[in-house]
C-alpha positions, -999 to +999 in steps of 0.1 A: -001+000+000+012+034-009+010+065+014+012+102+013+019+107+050+053+123+045+039+148+018+010+158+041+033+162+070+056+184+052+025+204+039+014+209+076+049+214+088+044+187+112+072+163+127+067+127+129+066+131+168+038+157+165+018+134+141+025+104+167+011+125+196-019+135+179-029+100+169-019+083+201+011+060+186+050+061+188+071+079+164+083+045+154+049+037+142+049+067+121+081+060+106+072+023+098+040+035+079+058+062+059+084+034+051+057+011+040+067-015+066+034-014+082-002-007+074-022+011+099-055+001+113-087+015+103-089+035+135-055+051+130-059+057+093-092+077+103-074+096+129-045+105+104-071+116+080-088+139+104-055+153+116-046+164+079-082+173+070-082+149+039-099+117+031-084+082+039-080+076+000-060+106-003-036+093+024-035+057+013-036+038-020-037+002-028-012-012-051-017-039-078+001-064-055-022-056-025 
């Protein structure tokens, strides 16, 4: 699954730690998601979309292999 977290964080000038604090996870979780090593739960994806004021579909995109 592709994601645009890094792009959205840059747009909001937000650090990984700030996003982690706002969504109730660790910074390491944010790093793993941004690197494509971990897919967030539906609840976490919804929280992230809310933080950025965007839809889940604009943050996460399925790839052909998913």
